[in-house]
C-alpha positions in Angstrom: -23.5 -6.1 2.3 -19.7 -6.0 3.2 -17.4 -3.1 3.9 -16.6 -0.6 1.2 -12.9 -0.2 0.4 -13.1 3.7 0.2 -10.3 3.7 -2.4 -10.8 7.4 -3.0 -8.9 7.9 0.4 -5.8 6.1 -1.0 -5.1 8.8 -3.7 -4.4 12.5 -3.6 -4.3 15.2 -6.3 -1.2 17.3 -6.5 -0.5 19.8 -9.2 -3.3 18.3 -11.3 -1.9 14.8 -11.1 -3.2 11.8 -9.3 -0.8 10.4 -6.7 -1.2 7.0 -5.1 -0.5 6.9 -1.4 -0.5 3.1 -1.2 2.0 0.3 -2.1 0.9 -2.2 -4.7 2.2 -5.8 -4.6 5.2 -6.3 -6.8 4.2 -10.0 -7.5 0.5 -9.5 -8.2 0.8 -6.2 -9.9 -1.2 -3.0 -10.0 -4.6 -3.3 -8.3 -3.5 -5.4 -5.4 -3.0 -3.0 -2.6 -0.7 -4.2 0.2 -1.9 -3.8 3.9 0.3 -1.4 5.8 1.5 -2.5 9.2 4.0 -0.8 11.6 7.1 -2.6 10.3 6.0 -4.2 7.0 3.6 -4.3 4.0 1.6 -7.5 3.4 -0.3 -8.8 0.4 -3.4 -10.8 1.3 -3.6 -12.3 -2.2 -0.1 -14.0 -2.5 1.1 -13.5 1.1 4.2 -11.5 0.0 5.7 -9.5 2.8 7.9 -6.4 2.2 9.6 -5.1 5.3 10.1 -1.3 5.9 13.6 -0.1 6.3 14.5 1.5 9.6 17.4 3.9 10.1 19.4 3.1 13.1 20.6 5.9 15.4 24.3 6.0 16.0 
């Protein structure tokens, strides 16, 4: 038997509402959670990569 996803850890309840703490793939739609890396998000289904924006110090 493989690993369990433990999806309950990817959501929080705030003021009686369910809040997602993950990013879903914009190409595949809801249900396809993107892997979070240090500088980007990555979808293992369609291989879409979304880079995080970094503020540069002046």
